[in-house]
Phi, psi and omega in degrees: 000138182281170185300318180297318180294321178300314181296322179296317179296320179295321179296322178295321179297317180296319178298320181296317178298317181296320180298317180295319178297321179295324183292323183260012182300139181303125180303327177298318179296320179296321177294324178293319179294324176298317179295321177300321178294332181274344185305324180304342177296339180234062184300323184292320179293319180296316182293323181293319179292323176295321174301311179299319178296322177293324179298331184301317180268323182299321183245045183304318182290321178292320178296322178297321178297316180303316183284336177283322183278340186301311181306318178295317182298307187287330175299314180294317182296322179294317181290320182291318180303311184288335183268349180073317186248138179297332181301321178294323178292322176297320178298321176303314183290317186278324184264330183229060183299324181293325179294317178296320176301317180300316177302316184295318179297314178299318180296320181292320179298317178297319181295316179295320178298313178294324179296322178295329179285312191260336177075313181282124182298317183295324179291320178298317179297318181295313182297314181292324177299317179299311182298311185290323181285325178294317179294317180299318179291321177300318177297318179302311185286323182296312179293324177292339184271310188230006177075010176248142182273159181287133166236159187298327178298339175299340184292351178295341181266013181301328178293342180256021183302328179296322176289321185295332180296338177284343179270324197279148169270101179253111180235115179272108185262158175303325178298316178296317175302317180298317179297320179289326176296320178296315182295321179293324181296319179293322178298314180295323178302313178296322178299316183290318183274345166056058173294147178205163178249147172259102187212137177292158177306323181296317180296321179292322177297318177300318177302313184296316180296319183294340177263319186291321184297310178294327178294319176295318179297328181293341179262320191249349183247103180301325181293342177264309188285334181298306180296326177295312180296323177294321182298320182266006174060041174281147175283116183248017180302136174299120179268092187272353170213171188297326181290320178291326175299316179293326177290327174298319181296321178302330180273319186268343185060195199286298190290318179294327176298313179304310186290317184292318179291331175295319175299319183295319178296321179292322178294332179270011180295156180287132178233130181294123183293146179295336183278353186292128174193165178296324180297320183291318179296319177296327179292321180294322184264012178278077182224156177292147184233130176271099185276146177208145177236017189283317187052055179057053177084020180094355180271116176265109179284152168298141177243118182243115182251113182248110173261105190271120183304122174057024179279119178214152182259103182283000178290351178295338178260100186302326187290347175279340177053052181283131182290137180296343185299328183295331185246021187308308188277337173294318177295324180291324177297320179294321178293327178281336178238241176205141179247176178187189179233127176248141183269114181277147182274009182209167178220133171070339181198185178060055176309324185297342172296308179297320181297318177302314181294326179280333180279330185247346185063033182228150179278138173292341177295334176295343176249018181068032173051059174288155177296327182233078183303326182300336179285348180269346187292148172294147181276078184199172173304133186246143181278052179290170184297328181301331179293320177301307183299323178297320180289342178267007176093015179271152164277134185245132188225139174239132184232122178218111185280052178209188187293137180289338183269352179291131189062015183055038184298314186298320183288309186285316183290347175298342180273354193271354180098007177281125180280340182218130175234130186243120182234168175215127184237103178293324182295324179267348181073028179241152177206149173257001182291143178251007173243161179301134185259119176247159178240151174225113190075225185276332192241181182296132179301136176303328180298328175296319179294318180298321179294324179294321179298314179298323178297317180294324178297313184284333182278340185273139176266006174234164170298150180242148166249117183231129172247131173232138172247114187278178180225342192311317188267015175288148175297160015277151181249043181259009179248129181154193181296323181235097184298342182266357180245089180305314188292320179296314177301316179304313182295328177296321177290320178300319180296323179295318177297322178298321179295315179295323178297320179298315179298318182298313183287329175298318177292324179295328177300334183273347184281128182273049176218130178301129183220132179250131180241132171243129181231129176207153172273147183286326179189167172294154187290157170283126178233152187304148186312277190278344182255007187288161177294336180294323177291323179295329179281348182069033181288141180225179177298344184261338182239019184266009184302326177304336179285354177251007176259113181251121176291143178221170170219152165251139181217147179214156176261017178218176185278078181282151179269098181273009180292341180282348183287125183299141171284330182266169178288141178225155178295155180310317190292350176273342183306316179305328180279332171297315180299316182296323180290324179296318184273359179059050182279160177299153180236151167241182183298325180294310181300318182293325177297316180294322177298324178292318177298323182299332179275322187265337181219070189297329181238128180219084182206120179286334179299321182275320184206102184282359179269354176289120182289163180291147174245104186298322181297312180295320178297314182294321178296322180297310181295319180303316187285326188242345183244324188253235196263348184055060176283341184286160179308130189237145177278358185288126180300153182301324184288353178254355184294337181295337175262009185258090185280000000 
């Protein structure tokens, strides 16, 4: 073959190979090439990105300065945003400099950790700015709403943020906008100059570990965090009530408070006692039982438990000079029945603490007083009080005129033995109420709930046990004659509840069924932080005990035996056993044991009195029934025990 022919053949072969390569070219590579061809459609963006890339090396010293100064910047911005005023931040630096240094170190450690994750400085700055400003703003609105400060465990409610917005006072001020503009400007500055680190994956992993390990130790290891907190002079006093917690915040300020209370929350986690066993539970409940099946001669009265949202008697504070007219019919109910004082396990918020104690007859202190005790429960059938009533032939009903998914009530309370649960969701436009629904203020009128109770009594062919947690008197209290006077508006709503209560009890007198009513407020109301009546009263962690004393009444339309009602104050969780004694219900060893505790330990609440020592038996019984194996005598029928793990 001649030379020309050879070259031609070789050329053909090359072309054939090129053609084959083109045919099998990776589709992703082809897509990239197509995208590259289209890039010129955005020449300004391309040029801007090239400029940013050039800035990374061209301004390396300035970029280094940005990353060094950022922890100080975002630490200051977080503290200033939540406090609203720069003067408060100045006080932190001048009066608590060691706390500020602690804040700065924590902020820097978080920054280095995120930098190890993302590598790009601007992205790290964006993420940390978002986290710190979001937490700071949440603290601002939370304290402004109910006078309680943010702790990290509050984040468990993030799924209910839609519901929470109906409670909160959210006010976007020019000052808040300015703070966000400053923060965004810093993020843009970092984005434009594009700082980044040159580090191998191994080095970045090392950075993350070097930051994560001490941060974890700062939360879970007392031998590490105690000397650290002492070195930086953080207040580590046990915050046994909301006011002491707020006083701790005043000393530690925002960031240090979040970290220290996280350590405190972890230290208070539930731990199974070494003494826990079926034998030990049997030993505790091995007591004689006075059995009875009479129910006051065989008559099973309807049992109505009304836990009224934020209903509280402010006449306990003489200096407020509250007119008796607001509580007129509450007082009349006491005179017609009998009243007393119950010690609530919470103040201003966390209704589910009070609800847990009334639904289970157990102290939240037995679970270390979590904000949301229902989140601690085992996912199984639970020996709540409704289970007892169901076993006695009662229809059991739960009524809550709010969203069923708030606090996961519908899911969790389905284990409690309620045969019927009634909710109302304004946001979704759905309701389980069978009576006309009216509103007073933001929420469903208490009178609507009273009407539903009357309907349930008349509709049932059996006696009913009904628990309701109302909503009418929940904050916000900015609706009324004076939107700026929360307290006056609140009292107006209390008066409206009294009017509805009077109508309700009047109608019950006409019902030809014996009915026992227990009425109590879950806690004193949430009132705005710095302008609240609580601040005007000068309440502190040492003198706030009246806020945990809730007046209650028992009332009946038949000749109930009120001699069982304690003359002295008792904790909320004893009330179910008072009710059982009044109606002469059957008892088991557990009920008898709790009646014994009511005599020897009438108040068991650290919120009210942190000097009351722990009772190991009561704590273990509480954990056994709702968290562990439920070895104690249970109201759960045998045919349901197969689902009772």
